[in-house]
N, CA, C and O of each residue as an XYZ file, in Angstrom:
240
protein
N     -10.974     -0.764     21.538
C     -10.267     -1.652     20.625
C      -8.770     -1.581     20.890
O      -8.231     -0.497     21.113
N      -8.097     -2.719     20.870
C      -6.660     -2.765     21.127
C      -5.875     -2.229     19.948
O      -6.035     -2.707     18.825
N      -5.037     -1.254     20.189
C      -4.191     -0.699     19.138
C      -3.042     -1.660     18.862
O      -2.452     -2.203     19.796
N      -2.718     -1.877     17.582
C      -1.578     -2.703     17.223
C      -1.846     -4.198     17.232
O      -0.955     -4.973     16.883
N      -3.041     -4.632     17.617
C      -3.357     -6.049     17.633
C      -4.044     -6.404     16.320
O      -5.039     -5.788     15.938
N      -3.502     -7.398     15.640
C      -4.077     -7.814     14.364
C      -4.484     -9.270     14.439
O      -3.900    -10.054     15.186
N      -5.481     -9.618     13.664
C      -5.928    -10.991     13.583
C      -6.018    -11.399     12.126
O      -5.952    -10.561     11.226
N      -6.167    -12.672     11.910
C      -6.282    -13.195     10.559
C      -7.639    -13.853     10.422
O      -7.982    -14.771     11.168
N      -8.409    -13.368      9.452
C      -9.717    -13.931      9.162
C      -9.634    -14.583      7.795
O      -9.261    -13.932      6.819
N      -9.976    -15.854      7.712
C      -9.947    -16.577      6.446
C     -11.383    -16.873      6.043
O     -12.137    -17.485      6.799
N     -11.757    -16.432      4.840
C     -13.116    -16.619      4.350
C     -13.096    -17.313      2.997
O     -12.161    -17.131      2.217
N     -14.091    -18.083      2.725
C     -14.300    -18.622      1.392
C     -15.341    -17.764      0.699
O     -16.413    -17.530      1.257
N     -15.057    -17.297     -0.485
C     -15.984    -16.472     -1.247
C     -16.067    -16.989     -2.666
O     -15.081    -17.487     -3.211
N     -17.239    -16.873     -3.267
C     -17.465    -17.291     -4.644
C     -17.627    -16.036     -5.498
O     -17.909    -14.961     -4.967
N     -17.452    -16.158     -6.819
C     -17.688    -14.996     -7.682
C     -19.064    -14.388     -7.420
O     -20.070    -15.091     -7.326
N     -19.076    -13.064     -7.305
C     -20.304    -12.342     -6.999
C     -20.467    -12.043     -5.523
O     -21.266    -11.181     -5.157
N     -19.726    -12.738     -4.662
C     -19.805    -12.495     -3.226
C     -18.760    -11.452     -2.830
O     -17.786    -11.228     -3.549
N     -18.978    -10.820     -1.678
C     -18.086     -9.745     -1.267
C     -17.804     -9.779      0.222
O     -18.401    -10.548      0.974
N     -16.875     -8.923      0.625
C     -16.517     -8.700      2.024
C     -16.540     -7.186      2.223
O     -16.071     -6.442      1.363
N     -17.080     -6.727      3.349
C     -17.142     -5.299      3.644
C     -16.267     -5.009      4.858
O     -16.339     -5.705      5.871
N     -15.436     -3.968      4.741
C     -14.536     -3.565      5.820
C     -14.920     -2.154      6.259
O     -14.974     -1.239      5.437
N     -15.183     -1.979      7.537
C     -15.537     -0.672      8.114
C     -16.680      0.019      7.384
O     -16.723      1.249      7.348
N     -17.570     -0.708      6.824
C     -18.781     -0.238      6.138
C     -18.539      0.654      4.925
O     -19.502      1.075      4.285
N     -17.274      0.958      4.583
C     -17.043      1.811      3.416
C     -16.062      1.222      2.397
O     -15.779      1.850      1.377
N     -15.549      0.034      2.666
C     -14.669     -0.648      1.719
C     -15.302     -1.989      1.377
O     -15.546     -2.814      2.258
N     -15.568     -2.199      0.091
C     -16.174     -3.444     -0.362
C     -15.184     -4.143     -1.293
O     -14.705     -3.553     -2.261
N     -14.888     -5.392     -0.992
C     -14.020     -6.214     -1.834
C     -14.883     -7.329     -2.394
O     -15.441     -8.134     -1.649
N     -14.988     -7.369     -3.721
C     -15.877     -8.327     -4.380
C     -15.073     -9.269     -5.265
O     -14.203     -8.835     -6.021
N     -15.370    -10.560     -5.167
C     -14.751    -11.550     -6.052
C     -15.482    -11.467     -7.386
O     -16.694    -11.671     -7.446
N     -14.746    -11.167     -8.459
C     -15.402    -11.065     -9.759
C     -15.086    -12.243    -10.661
O     -15.805    -12.496    -11.628
N     -14.011    -12.972    -10.353
C     -13.662    -14.139    -11.159
C     -12.757    -15.054    -10.348
O     -11.889    -14.589     -9.608
N     -12.965    -16.345    -10.490
C     -12.148    -17.328     -9.804
C     -11.865    -18.475    -10.760
O     -12.781    -19.186    -11.175
N     -10.600    -18.654    -11.108
C     -10.175    -19.735    -11.993
C      -9.191    -20.626    -11.261
O      -8.909    -20.406    -10.083
N      -8.677    -21.611    -11.935
C      -7.728    -22.577    -11.369
C      -6.612    -21.895    -10.577
O      -5.531    -21.650    -11.112
N      -6.868    -21.595     -9.329
C      -5.858    -20.985     -8.475
C      -5.728    -19.488     -8.649
O      -5.000    -18.848     -7.889
N      -6.410    -18.905     -9.624
C      -6.353    -17.463     -9.846
C      -7.611    -16.790     -9.326
O      -8.681    -17.398     -9.280
N      -7.474    -15.538     -8.936
C      -8.589    -14.819     -8.354
C      -8.540    -13.370     -8.817
O      -7.470    -12.760     -8.824
N      -9.682    -12.812     -9.203
C      -9.756    -11.398     -9.566
C     -10.701    -10.721     -8.592
O     -11.829    -11.165     -8.378
N     -10.216     -9.635     -8.007
C     -10.974     -8.903     -7.011
C     -11.270     -7.496     -7.498
O     -10.479     -6.905     -8.233
N     -12.410     -6.963     -7.086
C     -12.763     -5.571     -7.352
C     -12.866     -4.856     -6.009
O     -13.511     -5.348     -5.084
N     -12.231     -3.700     -5.910
C     -12.224     -2.926     -4.670
C     -13.026     -1.654     -4.870
O     -12.789     -0.906     -5.819
N     -13.977     -1.409     -3.977
C     -14.736     -0.170     -3.965
C     -14.425      0.488     -2.626
O     -14.876      0.032     -1.576
N     -13.636      1.580     -2.682
C     -13.168      2.212     -1.459
C     -13.083      3.718     -1.662
O     -12.980      4.187     -2.796
N     -13.125      4.479     -0.570
C     -12.948      5.927     -0.686
C     -11.611      6.247     -1.358
O     -10.643      5.502     -1.208
N     -11.563      7.355     -2.098
C     -10.345      7.720     -2.822
C      -9.137      7.889     -1.902
O      -8.005      7.655     -2.327
N      -9.356      8.288     -0.655
C      -8.233      8.486      0.260
C      -7.674      7.163      0.818
O      -6.640      7.167      1.487
N      -8.343      6.047      0.551
C      -7.859      4.740      1.000
C      -6.663      4.315      0.154
O      -6.701      4.399     -1.074
N      -5.625      3.866      0.805
C      -4.433      3.387      0.114
C      -4.566      1.877     -0.069
O      -4.666      1.137      0.909
N      -4.565      1.425     -1.313
C      -4.652     -0.001     -1.616
C      -3.407     -0.375     -2.403
O      -3.175      0.144     -3.495
N      -2.602     -1.281     -1.844
C      -1.328     -1.665     -2.448
C      -1.231     -3.185     -2.446
O      -1.602     -3.834     -1.469
N      -0.729     -3.752     -3.549
C      -0.500     -5.203     -3.595
C       0.574     -5.568     -2.569
O       1.582     -4.874     -2.430
N       0.340     -6.662     -1.862
C       1.234     -7.089     -0.787
C       2.671     -7.295     -1.231
O       3.598     -6.957     -0.494
N       2.875     -7.851     -2.440
C       4.242     -8.114     -2.870
C       5.032     -6.823     -3.073
O       6.257     -6.834     -2.958
N       4.365     -5.723     -3.370
C       5.066     -4.448     -3.502
C       5.574     -3.958     -2.147
O       6.661     -3.387     -2.056
N       4.786     -4.183     -1.100
C       5.235     -3.819      0.232
C       6.377     -4.702      0.698
O       7.304     -4.223      1.351
N       6.321     -5.991      0.370
C       7.382     -6.915      0.766
C       8.697     -6.547      0.077
O       9.754     -6.614      0.704
N       8.651     -6.156     -1.211
C       9.858     -5.742     -1.925
C      10.451     -4.487     -1.336
O      11.670     -4.313     -1.340
N       9.605     -3.607     -0.830
C      10.066     -2.361     -0.230
C      10.849     -2.603      1.058
O      11.781     -1.863      1.373
N      10.462     -3.656      1.811
C      11.130     -3.986      3.078
C      12.499     -4.594      2.865
O      13.375     -4.462      3.719
N      12.702     -5.274      1.709
C      13.975     -5.958      1.442
C      15.004     -5.022      0.878
O      16.129     -5.437      0.597
């Protein structure tokens, strides 16, 4: 696998559907309203999960 190479995957998901990353992180759509989305993350405790806007504020 190429180190440092990233790609963008765009998926459509409905409430109740999920995405699995590396077989141990599950992201499930639990609610979808007019432009709003609620996600549930099931991941190992050592996984760092941070909202993107917090990382963007840190860079500025």
